[in-house]
C-alpha positions as CSV (number, residue, x, y, z in Angstrom):
1,M,-5.2,-11.8,-22.2
2,A,-7.8,-14.0,-20.4
3,K,-8.1,-14.0,-16.6
4,K,-6.7,-17.0,-14.8
5,S,-9.5,-18.6,-12.8
6,K,-8.7,-20.3,-9.5
7,K,-9.7,-24.0,-9.7
8,K,-10.7,-26.0,-6.7
9,G,-7.8,-27.5,-4.8
10,T,-5.2,-25.0,-6.1
11,P,-2.5,-24.0,-3.6
12,G,-3.6,-21.1,-1.4
13,S,-7.3,-21.7,-1.9
14,T,-9.7,-21.9,1.0
15,I,-11.2,-25.3,1.8
16,A,-13.7,-24.4,4.5
17,I,-14.6,-21.4,6.8
18,N,-16.1,-21.7,10.2
19,K,-18.7,-18.9,10.1
20,T,-20.1,-19.7,13.5
21,A,-16.8,-19.0,15.2
22,K,-17.1,-15.3,14.4
23,H,-20.7,-15.3,15.6
24,D,-20.0,-17.1,18.9
25,Y,-16.6,-15.8,19.8
26,F,-14.4,-12.7,19.8
27,I,-11.3,-13.9,17.9
28,E,-8.3,-12.1,19.5
29,Q,-5.4,-13.8,17.7
30,R,-5.0,-16.2,14.8
31,F,-2.4,-18.9,14.3
32,E,-1.5,-21.3,11.5
33,A,-1.1,-25.0,12.1
34,G,-0.5,-28.0,9.9
35,I,-2.8,-31.0,10.2
36,A,-1.9,-34.7,10.1
37,L,-4.2,-36.4,7.6
38,E,-4.8,-39.8,6.1
39,G,-4.9,-40.3,2.3
40,W,-8.7,-40.5,1.9
41,E,-9.0,-37.3,4.0
42,V,-6.7,-35.4,1.6
43,K,-8.8,-36.5,-1.3
44,S,-12.0,-35.4,0.4
45,L,-10.4,-32.0,1.3
46,R,-9.6,-31.5,-2.4
47,E,-13.3,-31.9,-3.1
48,N,-14.1,-29.4,-0.2
49,R,-16.0,-32.1,1.7
50,V,-15.3,-30.8,5.2
51,N,-17.4,-29.1,7.9
52,L,-15.8,-27.1,10.8
53,K,-19.1,-25.9,12.3
54,E,-18.9,-28.0,15.5
55,A,-15.2,-28.4,15.7
56,Y,-13.0,-27.4,18.6
57,I,-9.3,-27.7,19.6
58,L,-8.0,-29.1,22.9
59,V,-4.4,-29.2,24.3
60,K,-3.8,-32.7,25.5
61,D,-0.3,-34.1,26.5
62,D,1.5,-31.0,25.1
63,E,-0.2,-31.6,21.7
64,L,-3.0,-29.9,19.9
65,W,-5.9,-32.0,18.8
66,L,-8.8,-31.1,16.4
67,F,-12.1,-32.6,17.6
68,G,-15.5,-32.6,15.8
69,A,-14.3,-31.7,12.3
70,H,-16.4,-33.7,9.9
71,I,-14.5,-34.8,6.7
72,T,-17.0,-36.8,4.5
73,P,-15.3,-39.7,2.8
74,L,-15.7,-39.9,-1.0
75,P,-17.9,-42.7,-2.3
76,T,-14.9,-44.0,-4.2
77,A,-12.9,-44.7,-1.1
78,S,-11.0,-47.9,-0.9
79,T,-12.8,-51.0,0.3
80,H,-10.0,-52.1,2.8
81,V,-10.0,-48.7,4.6
82,H,-12.9,-47.9,6.9
83,P,-13.0,-44.1,7.1
84,D,-14.1,-42.4,10.4
85,P,-15.3,-38.9,9.4
86,L,-15.2,-37.6,13.0
87,R,-11.8,-38.9,14.1
88,T,-9.5,-36.7,16.1
89,R,-6.7,-35.2,14.1
90,K,-3.4,-34.0,15.4
91,L,-2.4,-30.3,14.7
92,L,1.2,-29.5,14.0
93,M,2.8,-26.4,15.6
94,H,6.1,-25.4,17.2
95,R,6.5,-26.3,20.9
96,R,6.8,-22.6,21.9
97,E,3.5,-21.8,20.2
98,I,1.7,-24.7,21.8
99,D,3.0,-23.8,25.3
100,M,1.9,-20.2,24.8
101,L,-1.6,-21.3,23.6
102,R,-1.8,-23.7,26.5
103,G,-1.0,-20.9,29.0
104,M,-3.7,-18.7,27.5
105,V,-6.3,-21.4,27.6
106,E,-5.6,-22.6,31.1
107,R,-4.9,-19.3,32.9
108,K,-6.8,-16.6,31.0
109,G,-9.9,-18.6,30.0
110,Y,-9.5,-18.5,26.2
111,T,-10.9,-21.1,23.8
112,L,-9.2,-22.5,20.7
113,V,-11.5,-22.7,17.7
114,P,-10.7,-23.6,14.1
115,V,-11.5,-20.6,12.0
116,A,-10.6,-21.8,8.5
117,M,-8.9,-24.6,6.6
118,Y,-6.9,-23.9,3.4
119,W,-4.1,-25.1,1.1
120,K,-0.7,-23.6,1.4
121,K,2.1,-24.8,-0.9
122,G,0.2,-28.1,-1.4
123,R,-0.3,-28.8,2.3
124,A,-3.5,-28.5,4.3
125,K,-3.4,-25.8,7.0
126,V,-5.8,-24.9,9.8
127,E,-6.2,-21.4,11.0
128,I,-6.7,-21.4,14.8
129,G,-8.4,-18.6,16.6
130,L,-7.6,-17.7,20.2
131,A,-11.1,-16.7,21.3
132,K,-13.3,-15.4,24.1
133,G,-17.0,-16.4,24.1
134,K,-19.6,-13.8,23.3
135,K,-22.6,-13.2,25.6
136,L,-26.1,-12.7,24.1
137,H,-25.9,-8.9,24.4
138,D,-22.6,-9.0,22.6
139,K,-24.2,-10.9,19.7
140,R,-27.0,-8.4,19.5
141,A,-24.6,-5.4,19.5
142,A,-22.6,-7.1,16.7
143,A,-25.8,-7.6,14.6
144,K,-26.8,-4.0,15.2
145,D,-23.4,-2.7,14.1
146,R,-23.4,-5.0,11.0
147,D,-26.9,-3.7,10.1
148,W,-25.8,-0.1,10.5
149,Q,-22.7,-0.6,8.4
150,R,-24.9,-2.1,5.6
151,E,-27.4,0.8,5.9
152,K,-24.5,3.3,5.8
153,A,-23.1,1.7,2.6
154,R,-26.5,2.0,1.0
155,L,-26.8,5.7,1.9
156,M,-23.3,6.4,0.6
157,K,-24.1,4.6,-2.6
158,R,-27.2,6.7,-3.3
159,G,-25.3,9.9,-2.7
């Protein structure tokens, strides 16, 4: 029997990962949020044309908003729609979750960063990380630990 290969855009597949989030922040907790999109944005997401590198999330008027996520419009976009690749997008979560995140951000100094974007049951979801910023010495320690883990794996492989 042949293996089933995952095609792009299948439910449950990853659209984009924000690698700089893990580098710049300690991610303490992760949450899932829906995202309000326009039609051309969904088509672009199916083609994996999104960049979360400089994106961040703010709580404004008891709502979560995604800023700085760049969704590149397809060249075959409609002529009557003028797409804005950097528009702010509303994130969809339950009121209790938003209030809890708002309290953590305002009182405890956490930051909200998008960690990943993926498909779940045909809907685009954003994984939000509740994060604390890393200092330079933290980044050096993480790099040193990562190098040691890699070296340890090499030594174990040799025997």
